[in-house]
N, C-alpha and C positions, 0 to 999 in steps of 0.2 A: 595545449593552451588554446582557448577559444579564439577564433579569427575576429579580431576587433574590426578590421576593415569590412568584413562581411556584415557585421552588426550595424556599422555606420551606414553601409549601403542600404540596408533594409529600413532603418529607422530615420535616417536623415537625408541621404542623397535621393532615395526613391520618393520620399514624402515632401521634399523641398523645405523641410524644417532646418533651421540653423542651430547646430548643436550648442554653440556658445550662448545664443539667446535663450534656448531652452534651459540650459544650466543656470543661467542668471535668474530665470523665473522660478526655478526650483529653490535656489538659495534665498530669494526674496520671500517666497511663500513660507518657507520653513524657519525663517528668522524668528527667534524667541520661542520656538517649539522645543520639546524634549527629543523628538525623533521624527522620522518620516522619510519618504522616498517617492521618486517617480518610477513606476514600473511600466516598461514598454514591452509589448508582446506581438509576435507575428507567428501564426500557427497554421499549418496545413494538416489535414487529416483525411483518412479514407476508411471505409468499412465495406466489406463484401460478405454476403451470406448466401450460401447455397443450401437450400432446404428441400429434402425429398426430391432431389434431382433437378430442381428449378432454382434459378437465380431470383431470390426473394427480395434482396436489397443490395444496392450498389450506390454508395454515396461518397461525395468528395466535398470537402468544405475548407474554405480559407477564411480565417478571422484575424483581425488585428485590432489593437487599441492600446489605451494606457489607463493606469490607475494612479491617482495622486493622493497620497495619504499624509496627514499631519497628526502628530501624537503629542498630547499635553497631559501629563499625569496619567490617569487611567483612561482618559477620553481620547477618541480618535475621530477625525473627520475624513471622509473618503469621497472622492469624485472620480468617475470613470467615463470613458467614451470610446466608441468604436471608430472614431475619426482621429487619425494621426495628423494633427495640424496644430500650428501655434495658436490659432484662433480658439480651437477647442480647449487647448491647455490653459489659455488665458481665462476662459470662462470657468474652468475647474478650480482655479486658484481662489476664487471667492468662497467656494464651498470649503476648501481645505483650510482657509484662514478662520472659518467660523468657530472652530474648536477653541479659539483664544478668548471668546467672549465670556466674561465672568470668571476667568481662571488665570492663575499666574503660573509661570514655569516652575516646575519642581526642582530642576537642576539645569546645569549647562547642557547644551546639545550633546546627546550621547555620541561618543566617538564612532566613526564608521567602522565596519568590520575590516580586519586585516585582509589584504589581498592574497590570492592564491594562483599559482600557475598549474595546479593539478587539473588534469582533464581525465575523467573516469570513463569516457566513452567517445567514440568518433562523432563527427558532425555530418555523417552521410545522411542524405535525404532518402528514406526507404521508398517514398512514393514515386521516385524517379528511377528506381533501380530496375524494376521489372515491368514489362508491358502489361496493360490491362488484360489482354487476351490470355497471356500466360498465367495470370492470377486466377482467372476463371477456369482455365484448363487444370490448374492445380486442384481446385476445389472439386472439380468433376472427377479427377483421378482418385481423390480420397473417397468420394461417394462410391465409385465403382469398386475400389479395393475392399472397402468394408463389406459391401454386399456380397462380394465373391468369397469372403471368408466363412460365412455361415448363413444357411437358408432361413434362420430365425430372425435375421435382420429385417425390420419393417420400415425403418426411417433413419436417415442419416442427415445430420446438420453439420456443415463445415463453414467456418468463418475465418476471415483474415482481416486484420486491421493494422493500420500504420499511422504514425504521427511524426511531424517534424516541427518542433517548437523552438523559437529563438526568443530570448529575453535579454533585456538590459535594464539594470537598476542604477539610478542616478541619485546621489546623496547631496545634502546641502553644502558640503565643503568642496564640491567639485569632483569628488571621487566617483567612480562608476565600476560596475562589474557586469559581466555578461556570460551567457551560457547558450549552447545549442544542444537540444535534447531530442535525439531520435527515440522512437518507441514502437515496437511491433508486437503482435500477438497472433497465434494460430490456435483455434479451438476445434475440437471434434466431439460431437454428441451422437450417441447411438441408442435407438429404441429397438428392443427385441421382443418377440412374442412367441409363446409356446402354450398350447392348449388353453388359449384364451387369457393367459396371464401376460401382462406387459411390464417390462422393467427397462431402466435406462442406465447409461454410464457415460462419463465424459472425461476428457483429458485436454490439457492445453499447455502452452509454453510461450514465453516471450521475454523480451529484454530490451535494453537500450543499444540497438544495433540495426543493421539492415536486414532485409528479408532472407539473404542468401542461406544462412544456417537453417532457417525454419522451413524453407521450401525444398530442401534436399530430400531425396526419396527416403534415405535412411531415417531421417528425423520424423517426417510425417507418418511413415510406416509405424514408428514406435508409438506415436500419439494415437493413431487409429487402432492399433492392437490393444493399447491400454483401455481406451474407451469401450471397446467390444468386450474385453475381459471383465471389466466391472459390471457391464450389463448382464453378461452370462452368469456371473457369480450371484447377482441379485435375483436371477430367475430361480436359484436353488435356495434362497433364503427363507427361513421360518420366522414367525413373529418373535420379536425380542422379549426377553423377560423384563420384569420391572422390579425395582427395589434398590437398596443400597448395596454396592458391591465394589470390588476392586476393578479398576479399569486400566488397561494398557493402551496408551495413545501412540500411534505410529509417528515416525519421524517426518520431517518436511512440512507438508501442507497442514498437518494437524496443529501447527503453530498458529493457525488462525484463531484458535481458542485463546492462546497466550496474547495475541494481538488485541483481541476484543475485550477479554475479561481482565487483563492486567495492563496492557500497553496504554490504552486510553486513560486509565486511572493514574498513569505516571506523566501525563501531559501537564505542562506548567500552569495553564489557565485554570484547570480544575483544582489544582493544589493551592494556587494563590487565593482562590475564592473559598477554599475549604470545603468543596463539594465532592472531593474524591474520597474513596474508601482508604486511600493511602495518605491523606492529608495529615501533617504533623508527625509522620513516622520516619523522617529522615534519620539514618543512623541506627534504626531499630531492626530487629530480626523480623522479617515479614514473610520468609519462605524457609523451607527446609535447607539445612546445610547441603552444599553441593549444587544449589540452584544459582546460576549466574545468567543474567539476561542483559543483552546489549541492544542498542539501536545504532546501526552502522550504515550511514549513507555513502560511505567511501568505497564500497565494493565495486570493482570494475564491471560495467555492462549490465548490472542488475536492474530489474524493473523499478525498484524503489530508490535507486541511487540518484544523487544530484551533486554535481560539482560544487555548486553554490545553491543556497536556498533562495526563496523569492524576496528576501530582504538584502541579498548580497553577501550573507555570511557563508564562509566555506563550510561544507558538510564535514561531519566528524563522526567518530566512534564514541558513543556515550555509554558507559557502564551504568545501568539502572539498578540492578540488584547484583551484589557480589557475594557469593557463598551464603546466600540467604539474607544479607543485610542490604537495606535500601540505601543506595549511594548517589542516585542522580535522578533528575527529571528531564523531560524532553522540552526544550525551551525555544521560543522565539525571542526577539529583542525586547518587546514590550514587557512580557511577563518576567523575563530574566532581570530586567532593570528594576522592576518593582519588588522583586524578591531578592535583590542584591546577589544574583547568581550570574553565571556565564551563559551567554547565548550559545546554543549547541548546534546551530545551523539547521533548525527544524521549523523555521518560519515558512510555511508553504501555503499556496493558494491555487484554486482550480484554474483561474484565468485572470486577466486584467480586470474583470468585473467584480472580483472578490478581494476582500482584505486578507492578509496573511494571518495565520494562527498556528499554535504548536501542533505539529502533525508528525507521525512516525514516518520513517523511511524503510529500512530493512530491520525488522525487530525479531530477534530470535534468542533461544536459550543455547548456551554453549554445551558441548559434550561433557559427560561425566565419565565414570569408569565402569559402569555396569554393562553387561552383555544383554542384548535383546532376548536371546533364548533363555537366559537365566531368569530374567524378570517374568517371562511367560510361564516358565516351569514352576515358579513360586506361587502361582495363583491356582487355587483349587476350583473356585467357581467365579467367573467374571466375564468381562467383555474386552475384546481387542478391537479398538476403533482404528481401522487402517486409513480411512479418509473421512473428513468432516464436510458437511454441507453448510447450510445457512445457520445463522444464530442471532441471538439478541443479548444485550447486556445493559444493566443499569449502572452507570458510572458511580453514582452516589453510594449504592449499597454493595456493588460488585457482583450482584446476582446475574447468572447467565443461563441460557438454554441453547444447546446446540444439537442439531440433528447429525447423525452419522450416515454418510452416503454409502459406506462399505464397512461392515462390522461382522465380528464372529464371536461365537461362544468360546470361552476358555474353560475346559473341563479337565480337572486333575492334571493341570500343568501343560495341556496340549490345546492348540487351536483346532476347533472342530467345525461345527455347522455355521454357515453364514446366517446372519439375522438381519431383518429389516424393521424399520420403525423405531430404532433405538435413538433416544434423545438423552443427552448428558445435561444434568441439572446440578448447579452448584453455585458457589460464591468464589470469585476470583482470589481474593486474599486468603480465604480459608483453604481453597484448593492448593495454593502454593505450599501451605504448611503440611499437606497430606502427601506430598511427593516422597515416595519411598525408594524410588530407583531412577537414576538418570543415565541413559544409555551413552555409549561411546560413538554414536552414529549421527551426530547433529548434521543437518543439512537444511538448505533453504528450499522453498517451493520452486516450481518450474517457471515461475514468472507470470502469474495470472491475477495477482491480488489487486483489488481496488478498494480503497477505504473511504467511507462516507462520514462526514462530520459537519454539522450545522449547514447542511444543504450543499456542501462542497465535496467533490470526489477527486482523489489523487491516487496515482499508482504507488503500490507498496510491495514489499517483500515480507514473507513470514517464514519462520522455521523453528525447529527444535529437534532434539534427539528423541528416541523412544523413551516414554515416561511410564512409570508405574505409580498410580495414584490410589491411595486407600480411601474407602468410604465415600465414593462419588455416587450420587443418585442417578439411576438409569430409569428413564421412562420408557415403557414399552407395553407389553401385555402382562397384566397382573398375574402373578403366580398363585394358584389356589392353595 
């Protein structure tokens, strides 16, 4: 359970604000509204980057502030400030009340979320765990280790980042909820060169915990070895073929395609406005049988997990697609209320300066019954995409384009030559109906995902089992 005394110390004792007066201001501001909250935040973060043996960046930042939101019907008024004081809050109340002009309340004040005693991660502050000199030493060790492994290594980048965020959400009825969220991440990127050809590889990991696990020698050795392995594989890659073919997607991080091409289309705001490719399809078959997709913010210590969302709603496990049937949406309070649905604990915001909106947490496909080796063996000519890079998706149409950072040819049921330049092109809803095999090996990524929406970024998790997809367009080098 989050330490209430620690939150009160941060937001009231330290700032000399009176908690009862602040609560009274919130209640008076939100009187006659449908919903709203005061969001208080205190955040410390750091980032260190060692590039090519030199410390290129070392930053430390402390931020604090509040966001006061009032909601009436579909409209919301929002005021925020980086000053935690009663005077600043009083000024913000005028803006928050402005939403009332020319509008009447649609219903009684939406009841506040039910409380929770669940704590999915510790409240350790990773920034205080390890001395600055030791963090630099770690990055230097990674650089030296990778270079010692292969003479073809030309450049190594290693980065370490940490964050400690404390939030408190106060509602009009006097209820409040709080959370303390640690977050760390370690990344390694390697550039190799042979006979004038350069290729790279990368690996990373993170989660809601302290640095201890990630700075252990066994752990960073694993990441460094993986980054180097990918780079060396890409040195041997030949140009990818182009055309429509069967594609086998690897487990874990390849779930980023699921996140982008399908997950965003299941967020409540897009469906309420009818702009999603999944709008109006609740209860309908939208994927092949055997496909079950969930958004689960309750997984302990995971990067995308949250004990409560940024509206104070406890996180939950939401089944979005069950055995191919669309069964749920990802909801914040505003869109859930307007759609007469349940808020799922997915109201998230980047910081106090941003309004909450429906956002994913850890979104992944559950395991099926198929074996990876059997799916590969069934493909005569195709592509095995082990890792995906960047991608783009159009929410309205569902169309997506993703690059494969590590991919191989499948020839006569066997993985053969690595290929480069492969891009996967398709349509999210259509792609779901072409799933012909769902592996028994579902897993989440290693904890490096960040999701962008409407200019806001939040940490997320992605995952899936190995998938066999029929008739996916692969962009590469045209076959004559």
